[in-house]
N, C-alpha and C positions, 0 to 999 in steps of 0.2 A: 230739503235742507233744514227747514224749520223743525221737522220731526226729529232729525238727528241732533239738533241743538237742544231740543226739549229732553231727549233721552240722556244726553250728556249731563244736563243740569240735574235731572232726576237721580242719575247714578251718583253724582257728586254729593248731593244732599243725603243720599242713602249711606254713603261711606262715612261722611262727617257725623251723621246721627249715630251710626253704628259704633264709631270710635268713642263718642261721648257716652254712649250707654255702657260700653266696656269699662270706661273710667269710673262711671258712677256706680258700677256694680261692686267695686272694691269698697270694703268697709274698714275703717281705721279705728284704732282704739280711742283716738281723741274725740270721736263722735259720741262716745258714751258718757253717761252722767252718774252721779253719786248713787251707789247701790244697784246699778245695772250689773248684769251678769254676763260673763264671756268665757268661752272655753279656750284655754291655751295649754298645750302640753298634754302629756299622758303619763299617769302613774298607776298602773294596773287597770285603769279606766280613764277616760278623758277627765281632765281637771277643770272644774268650774271655779272661776274667780269672781269676787265682788269688787267693784270699783269703790275706793274709799276717798281718794283725794287727788285733785289736780291743781289746786290753788296754792297750797303750802308746799307741794312737792317741788323739786328742782325744775327749772324751765324745761318744757317739752317732755315731761314724764308724768306718770300717774302711779299712785300706790294701789296695789291689789292685795287681797287676802283670799285664801282658798275658802270657798263656801262651806266645804265639809272638812272634817278631820280626816286626813288622808292616810294616816298610819299611827301606830303606837310606838313611842320611843322613850327611853330614859333620857332625862336632860343631860345626865352624865353617867358614865359607866360605873364610877365609884362614888360612894357616899363621902364627899369631901367638899370643902369650901372651894368653889370654882366660879370664875366669871363666865358669862354666857359666851364671850368670844373664845374662851379656851375649852368650852364644853364639847363633849362628844356629839351632842345634837347639832351644834353649829358646824362642826366638821362634816357630819353626815349630810346636812343640807347643802353644803357648798362643794361637795365632792360626788358622792353616790347619787343623791337626789337630783341635783341640777343636771347632771350628765344623763341620767336615765329619763327624766321628765321632758327635757326640751331638746329640740334639734339645734344645731349650731347657729342657724340664722336667728332663732329666738334668743338663745343665750347671749348673743352679741347685743341684743336690745336691752337686756337687763343691766342696770347700772348699780354701782356702789354709791349710796347716798351719803357722802361725806358730811353734808349739812346736818344730818341727823345722827352723826357720830358713828355711822356704820363703816365696817371694814370688810363686809362680805356682801355678796350679791343677794343671797337668799337668807331670810331671817324669820323670826317670829316677833310679834308685837309685844311691847311692854304693857303693863296694866294701865299706865297713864295714856298710852296711845290708843288702847282699846276703848277707854272711857271717852277719849276725844273723838275718835272716828266712828265708834259704835256706841253712842251715848246712853242707850237704854238696855236693860237686861234682855229685852226681846231681840234686839239687834245682835247681841252677843251669843244667842243660842245657836248651836251648830250640831248637825247630825254627823254620823260617821259613814264612811264608805264601807262596802262589804268587806274589803280588805282590812280596814281598821278593826272592825268587829272580829274578824277572823284572828287577828293578832292580839286580841285581848281587851279592846275597848269595851267598857261596861255600860250599863244603862244610864249612868250619871254623865257620861260623855266629857270627862275632864280633859282639858287641853292646856298646854303650858303657856305662860307668859315668860318674858325674859327679865322679870323683876324679882330680884332676890328677896326672900322673906326676911323681915326685920327681926323677927324673934328667934329664928333658927338659921344659922349660917350654912346648914346642909340642906336647905329647902328653897324652893322658888314658888311664887304665887301662881295660882292656876285658876281657870275658869270652869265653873260648873256648866258645861255646855247644854245640859238638858233644861236649865232654868236661866242661865245667863248672868249669874252673879260671880264676883271674883272672890276667891278664898285667899284673903290676905295672910292667913295663918300658914299658908303654903303646903306643899307636898315635897317629900324627900326627893332629892335630885335623881336618885336611882330607883324611883317608883316605876314599876314595869307596866302600869296600866293607864298611863297618861298619853293623850293624843297630841298630834301636831297639826297646826294650821299655818302653813308657810305664808310669808308675805314677801313682796318684792316691789321695788320701784323699776318701772320699765318705760322705755321711750314710747310716747303716745302715737308715733307714726307707724306702729306695728300694724300690718294688715291682718285682719281677723276674719274668721269664717262667718 
């Protein structure tokens, strides 16, 4: 009888321990820290994101930016004065890109950050945001994916900010991704060789690989 009781206790402990191990095996986004890297989504290859902020972001969310320049896109199809909200790049990010890069369960975790004046789920950062979250030139350096280079990204690795150029109404500020400094003189909105580093606020309870 004692042997049976001991067996039952042993099996109970095994089941409980096994359940706890399965629970602990799950990794959540909220366990990551500033500048940690995480793979979420797929755009011609898995997308690696850098954790930027979880203190100033809306409750229960974290701000991510892609580690690499994932593609080359004009900020706007036409050389004209345009807000980022109305630009062709913003429309592409929140239609073709978001639907291609993420499955539905991940898309549901991405939020519109109204506190930051956002009206879209996927965005790019402004110059001031880049200076805030990636305060050194070294932190702002970014390589390109094979796909981005195939589409025209050059050795300078330019990528867009969403800050309009003060001196040219047909231009936006951009980052020299090979060196990490911001070109305040801007690049024309229809420049064909400038890269994109998407950013997003996403709920931090997302289960990650």
